[in-house]
ZAVOVEX-82656 format. One record per residue: residue in one letter; residue number from 1; x, y, z of N, C-alpha, C, O in turn. Coordinates in nm, 2 decimals. Atoms other than C-alpha are relative to their C-alpha. Example, Ala and Ser with C-alpha at 12.3 -4.5 7.8 and 13.67 -1.06 7.14 Angstrom:
2
+------+-----+--------+--------+--------+--------+--------+--------+--------+--------+--------+--------+--------+--------+
! rest !  nr !    n_u !    n_v !    n_w !   ca_u !   ca_v !   ca_w !    c_u !    c_v !    c_w !    o_u !    o_v !    o_w !
+------+-----+--------+--------+--------+--------+--------+--------+--------+--------+--------+--------+--------+--------+
!    A !   1 !   0.09 !  -0.12 !   0.00 !   1.23 !  -0.45 !   0.78 !   0.09 !   0.12 !   0.00 !   0.19 !   0.12 !   0.07 !
!    S !   2 !  -0.09 !  -0.11 !   0.00 !   1.37 !  -0.11 !   0.71 !  -0.08 !   0.11 !   0.08 !  -0.03 !   0.22 !   0.09 !
+------+-----+--------+--------+--------+--------+--------+--------+--------+--------+--------+--------+--------+--------+
//
This chain:
74
+------+-----+--------+--------+--------+--------+--------+--------+--------+--------+--------+--------+--------+--------+
! rest !  nr !    n_u !    n_v !    n_w !   ca_u !   ca_v !   ca_w !    c_u !    c_v !    c_w !    o_u !    o_v !    o_w !
+------+-----+--------+--------+--------+--------+--------+--------+--------+--------+--------+--------+--------+--------+
!    M !   1 !   0.03 !   0.12 !   0.02 !   8.51 !   8.27 !   9.61 !   0.05 !  -0.06 !   0.14 !   0.16 !  -0.08 !   0.18 !
!    V !   2 !   0.03 !   0.12 !  -0.11 !   8.34 !   8.06 !   9.93 !   0.08 !  -0.10 !  -0.07 !   0.04 !  -0.13 !  -0.19 !
!    S !   3 !   0.00 !   0.11 !  -0.06 !   8.58 !   7.78 !   9.99 !  -0.11 !  -0.07 !   0.07 !  -0.14 !  -0.14 !  -0.03 !
!    I !   4 !   0.07 !   0.04 !  -0.07 !   8.32 !   7.63 !  10.22 !  -0.09 !   0.09 !   0.05 !  -0.06 !   0.21 !   0.08 !
!    T !   5 !   0.12 !  -0.10 !  -0.14 !   8.00 !   7.78 !  10.41 !  -0.05 !  -0.13 !   0.10 !  -0.08 !  -0.24 !   0.08 !
!    L !   6 !   0.05 !   0.10 !  -0.07 !   7.92 !   7.65 !  10.69 !  -0.13 !   0.07 !   0.10 !  -0.16 !   0.18 !   0.15 !
!    D !   7 !   0.15 !  -0.07 !  -0.12 !   7.56 !   7.66 !  10.90 !   0.00 !  -0.06 !   0.07 !   0.01 !  -0.19 !   0.08 !
!    A !   8 !  -0.01 !   0.02 !  -0.07 !   7.54 !   7.70 !  11.16 !  -0.12 !   0.06 !   0.08 !  -0.10 !   0.15 !   0.16 !
!    L !   9 !   0.18 !  -0.12 !  -0.01 !   7.14 !   7.84 !  11.23 !  -0.06 !  -0.13 !   0.04 !  -0.08 !  -0.24 !   0.00 !
!    G !  10 !   0.06 !   0.10 !  -0.11 !   6.98 !   7.73 !  11.56 !   0.11 !   0.02 !   0.05 !   0.09 !   0.10 !   0.13 !
!    K !  11 !  -0.12 !   0.03 !  -0.08 !   7.29 !   7.70 !  11.69 !   0.06 !   0.09 !   0.08 !   0.13 !   0.17 !   0.03 !
!    K !  12 !   0.02 !  -0.13 !  -0.15 !   7.31 !   7.92 !  12.05 !   0.16 !   0.04 !   0.05 !   0.21 !  -0.03 !   0.13 !
!    C !  13 !  -0.15 !   0.00 !  -0.15 !   7.66 !   8.03 !  12.20 !   0.04 !  -0.08 !   0.10 !   0.00 !  -0.12 !   0.21 !
!    P !  14 !  -0.06 !  -0.06 !   0.09 !   7.87 !   7.99 !  12.15 !   0.04 !  -0.15 !  -0.10 !   0.13 !  -0.21 !  -0.03 !
!    M !  15 !   0.04 !   0.14 !   0.07 !   7.86 !   7.66 !  11.93 !   0.02 !   0.08 !  -0.19 !   0.03 !   0.01 !  -0.29 !
!    P !  16 !  -0.02 !  -0.07 !   0.17 !   7.90 !   7.95 !  11.58 !   0.14 !  -0.07 !   0.02 !   0.19 !  -0.17 !  -0.03 !
!    V !  17 !  -0.11 !  -0.02 !   0.05 !   8.21 !   8.03 !  11.66 !   0.12 !  -0.06 !   0.05 !   0.23 !  -0.02 !   0.02 !
!    L !  18 !  -0.06 !   0.15 !  -0.03 !   8.38 !   7.71 !  11.83 !   0.02 !  -0.05 !  -0.17 !   0.12 !  -0.03 !  -0.23 !
!    L !  19 !  -0.05 !   0.09 !   0.11 !   8.28 !   7.49 !  11.50 !   0.06 !   0.14 !  -0.14 !   0.09 !   0.10 !  -0.25 !
!    A !  20 !  -0.04 !  -0.01 !   0.17 !   8.39 !   7.75 !  11.22 !   0.16 !   0.02 !   0.14 !   0.21 !  -0.07 !   0.06 !
!    K !  21 !  -0.11 !  -0.01 !  -0.01 !   8.75 !   7.79 !  11.46 !   0.07 !  -0.14 !  -0.06 !   0.17 !  -0.15 !  -0.12 !
!    K !  22 !  -0.08 !   0.13 !   0.10 !   8.77 !   7.38 !  11.36 !  -0.03 !   0.04 !  -0.11 !   0.08 !   0.08 !  -0.12 !
!    E !  23 !   0.00 !  -0.02 !   0.14 !   8.70 !   7.47 !  11.03 !   0.06 !   0.06 !  -0.03 !   0.14 !   0.02 !  -0.12 !
!    L !  24 !  -0.17 !  -0.06 !   0.04 !   8.95 !   7.73 !  10.99 !   0.12 !  -0.11 !   0.05 !   0.22 !  -0.11 !  -0.03 !
!    K !  25 !  -0.13 !   0.07 !  -0.04 !   9.20 !   7.50 !  11.15 !   0.00 !  -0.09 !  -0.07 !   0.11 !  -0.15 !  -0.06 !
!    K !  26 !  -0.04 !   0.13 !   0.13 !   9.13 !   7.20 !  10.81 !   0.00 !   0.07 !  -0.09 !   0.00 !   0.02 !  -0.21 !
!    M !  27 !   0.04 !  -0.14 !   0.16 !   9.09 !   7.53 !  10.59 !   0.23 !   0.01 !  -0.06 !   0.32 !   0.04 !   0.02 !
!    N !  28 !  -0.10 !  -0.09 !  -0.02 !   9.44 !   7.61 !  10.39 !   0.04 !   0.13 !  -0.02 !  -0.04 !   0.20 !  -0.06 !
!    S !  29 !   0.02 !  -0.18 !   0.10 !   9.59 !   7.96 !  10.31 !  -0.11 !   0.02 !  -0.09 !  -0.15 !  -0.06 !  -0.17 !
!    G !  30 !   0.06 !  -0.06 !   0.13 !   9.40 !   8.13 !  10.11 !  -0.19 !  -0.02 !  -0.05 !  -0.28 !   0.05 !  -0.11 !
!    E !  31 !   0.18 !  -0.01 !   0.04 !   9.04 !   7.97 !  10.09 !  -0.10 !   0.06 !   0.08 !  -0.05 !   0.13 !   0.17 !
!    V !  32 !   0.05 !  -0.06 !  -0.05 !   8.78 !   8.09 !  10.21 !  -0.13 !  -0.01 !   0.08 !  -0.20 !  -0.05 !  -0.02 !
!    L !  33 !   0.09 !   0.04 !  -0.08 !   8.49 !   8.04 !  10.46 !  -0.11 !   0.09 !   0.06 !  -0.09 !   0.20 !   0.10 !
!    E !  34 !   0.12 !  -0.08 !   0.03 !   8.11 !   8.15 !  10.48 !  -0.03 !  -0.12 !   0.14 !  -0.04 !  -0.24 !   0.17 !
!    V !  35 !   0.08 !   0.10 !  -0.17 !   7.97 !   8.09 !  10.85 !  -0.15 !   0.15 !   0.03 !  -0.18 !   0.27 !   0.03 !
!    I !  36 !   0.13 !  -0.11 !   0.05 !   7.63 !   8.19 !  10.84 !  -0.07 !  -0.03 !   0.14 !  -0.11 !  -0.15 !   0.14 !
!    S !  37 !   0.11 !   0.06 !  -0.04 !   7.42 !   8.17 !  11.14 !  -0.04 !   0.18 !   0.12 !   0.01 !   0.29 !   0.12 !
!    D !  38 !   0.10 !  -0.06 !  -0.02 !   7.18 !   8.35 !  11.33 !   0.01 !   0.02 !   0.20 !  -0.08 !  -0.01 !   0.28 !
!    D !  39 !   0.01 !  -0.03 !  -0.13 !   7.29 !   8.45 !  11.68 !   0.09 !   0.03 !   0.03 !   0.21 !  -0.01 !   0.02 !
!    S !  40 !  -0.04 !  -0.18 !  -0.06 !   7.35 !   8.77 !  11.82 !   0.12 !  -0.03 !   0.00 !   0.17 !  -0.05 !  -0.11 !
!    G !  41 !  -0.12 !   0.03 !  -0.02 !   7.66 !   8.68 !  11.94 !   0.13 !  -0.03 !   0.01 !   0.23 !  -0.02 !   0.08 !
!    S !  42 !  -0.11 !   0.04 !   0.05 !   7.82 !   8.55 !  11.71 !   0.13 !   0.23 !  -0.08 !   0.24 !   0.27 !  -0.12 !
!    L !  43 !  -0.09 !  -0.12 !   0.12 !   7.91 !   8.94 !  11.54 !   0.05 !   0.13 !   0.15 !   0.08 !   0.25 !   0.14 !
!    K !  44 !  -0.17 !   0.03 !  -0.08 !   8.12 !   8.95 !  11.90 !   0.07 !  -0.06 !   0.04 !   0.15 !  -0.01 !   0.12 !
!    D !  45 !  -0.05 !   0.10 !   0.02 !   8.23 !   8.62 !  11.88 !   0.14 !  -0.07 !  -0.15 !   0.24 !  -0.14 !  -0.14 !
!    I !  46 !  -0.03 !   0.03 !   0.12 !   8.35 !   8.57 !  11.54 !   0.08 !   0.10 !  -0.06 !   0.14 !   0.06 !  -0.16 !
!    P !  47 !  -0.08 !  -0.07 !  -0.02 !   8.54 !   8.90 !  11.56 !   0.13 !   0.01 !  -0.01 !   0.23 !   0.04 !  -0.07 !
!    S !  48 !  -0.09 !  -0.01 !  -0.15 !   8.69 !   8.83 !  11.87 !   0.10 !  -0.13 !  -0.04 !   0.22 !  -0.13 !   0.01 !
!    L !  49 !  -0.09 !   0.14 !   0.02 !   8.82 !   8.45 !  11.73 !   0.13 !   0.07 !  -0.08 !   0.25 !   0.09 !  -0.04 !
!    L !  50 !  -0.08 !   0.00 !   0.09 !   8.97 !   8.56 !  11.43 !   0.11 !   0.15 !  -0.03 !   0.15 !   0.21 !  -0.13 !
!    S !  51 !  -0.09 !  -0.06 !  -0.05 !   9.19 !   8.81 !  11.64 !   0.10 !   0.02 !   0.09 !   0.17 !   0.09 !   0.15 !
!    K !  52 !  -0.06 !   0.15 !  -0.08 !   9.31 !   8.53 !  11.77 !   0.07 !  -0.05 !  -0.13 !   0.19 !  -0.02 !  -0.14 !
!    T !  53 !  -0.02 !   0.11 !   0.09 !   9.35 !   8.31 !  11.45 !   0.12 !   0.09 !  -0.07 !   0.23 !   0.05 !  -0.12 !
!    G !  54 !  -0.11 !  -0.08 !   0.08 !   9.50 !   8.61 !  11.30 !  -0.02 !  -0.02 !  -0.17 !   0.06 !   0.02 !  -0.26 !
!    D !  55 !   0.12 !  -0.01 !   0.14 !   9.22 !   8.52 !  10.97 !  -0.03 !   0.09 !  -0.02 !  -0.02 !   0.19 !   0.06 !
!    E !  56 !   0.07 !  -0.18 !   0.01 !   9.04 !   8.80 !  10.81 !  -0.10 !  -0.03 !  -0.04 !  -0.13 !  -0.14 !  -0.08 !
!    L !  57 !   0.14 !  -0.03 !  -0.07 !   8.73 !   8.89 !  10.84 !  -0.03 !   0.11 !  -0.20 !   0.03 !   0.22 !  -0.24 !
!    L !  58 !  -0.01 !  -0.04 !   0.15 !   8.64 !   8.99 !  10.43 !  -0.15 !   0.04 !   0.00 !  -0.17 !   0.10 !  -0.10 !
!    D !  59 !   0.17 !  -0.03 !   0.01 !   8.23 !   9.06 !  10.47 !  -0.07 !   0.02 !   0.12 !  -0.10 !  -0.07 !   0.04 !
!    T !  60 !   0.15 !   0.01 !  -0.11 !   7.97 !   9.09 !  10.79 !  -0.12 !   0.10 !  -0.07 !  -0.14 !   0.23 !  -0.06 !
!    T !  61 !   0.19 !  -0.03 !   0.02 !   7.57 !   9.11 !  10.61 !  -0.05 !  -0.06 !   0.15 !   0.00 !  -0.13 !   0.23 !
!    Q !  62 !   0.09 !   0.00 !  -0.08 !   7.32 !   9.12 !  10.82 !  -0.18 !  -0.01 !  -0.03 !  -0.25 !   0.09 !   0.01 !
!    D !  63 !   0.12 !   0.02 !   0.03 !   6.95 !   8.99 !  10.70 !  -0.08 !  -0.08 !   0.11 !  -0.08 !  -0.19 !   0.17 !
!    G !  64 !   0.08 !   0.15 !  -0.19 !   6.72 !   8.95 !  10.99 !   0.00 !   0.03 !   0.06 !  -0.03 !   0.14 !   0.11 !
!    E !  65 !  -0.09 !   0.09 !  -0.14 !   6.87 !   8.75 !  11.22 !   0.09 !  -0.07 !  -0.06 !   0.16 !  -0.16 !   0.00 !
!    V !  66 !  -0.14 !   0.13 !   0.01 !   7.12 !   8.59 !  11.02 !   0.08 !   0.07 !  -0.05 !   0.04 !   0.14 !  -0.14 !
!    I !  67 !  -0.09 !  -0.10 !  -0.01 !   7.43 !   8.76 !  11.03 !   0.05 !  -0.12 !  -0.13 !  -0.01 !  -0.22 !  -0.16 !
!    T !  68 !  -0.11 !   0.12 !   0.10 !   7.69 !   8.56 !  10.73 !   0.10 !   0.08 !   0.01 !   0.07 !   0.20 !   0.00 !
!    F !  69 !  -0.13 !   0.02 !  -0.05 !   8.06 !   8.60 !  10.79 !   0.07 !   0.00 !  -0.13 !   0.10 !  -0.12 !  -0.14 !
!    T !  70 !  -0.16 !   0.02 !   0.06 !   8.33 !   8.63 !  10.52 !   0.11 !  -0.02 !   0.03 !   0.17 !   0.09 !   0.05 !
!    I !  71 !  -0.11 !  -0.03 !  -0.06 !   8.64 !   8.50 !  10.61 !   0.11 !  -0.10 !  -0.01 !   0.11 !  -0.22 !   0.02 !
!    K !  72 !  -0.15 !   0.12 !   0.05 !   9.02 !   8.37 !  10.47 !   0.07 !  -0.05 !   0.01 !   0.16 !  -0.07 !  -0.06 !
!    K !  73 !  -0.17 !   0.16 !  -0.05 !   9.24 !   8.13 !  10.61 !   0.11 !   0.08 !  -0.06 !   0.14 !   0.08 !  -0.18 !
!    I !  74 !  -0.10 !  -0.01 !   0.04 !   9.52 !   8.31 !  10.62 !   0.16 !  -0.06 !   0.04 !   0.25 !  -0.03 !  -0.04 !
+------+-----+--------+--------+--------+--------+--------+--------+--------+--------+--------+--------+--------+--------+
//
């Protein structure tokens, strides 16, 4: 179940990943963050961020230009 939804639509690199990083820092372990972006760079940037933070990418879906990441705070 999603705890927080971050709408990063219309924001270009590196804003979606920076906003996600900021939001993850505020979250408690076990909470789920949903990041919605239309920046194709997010497909590389978000997984790269999570490899550094240790948080878990639960799901990535793409519908046209809209990419949705579901991330579990570890």
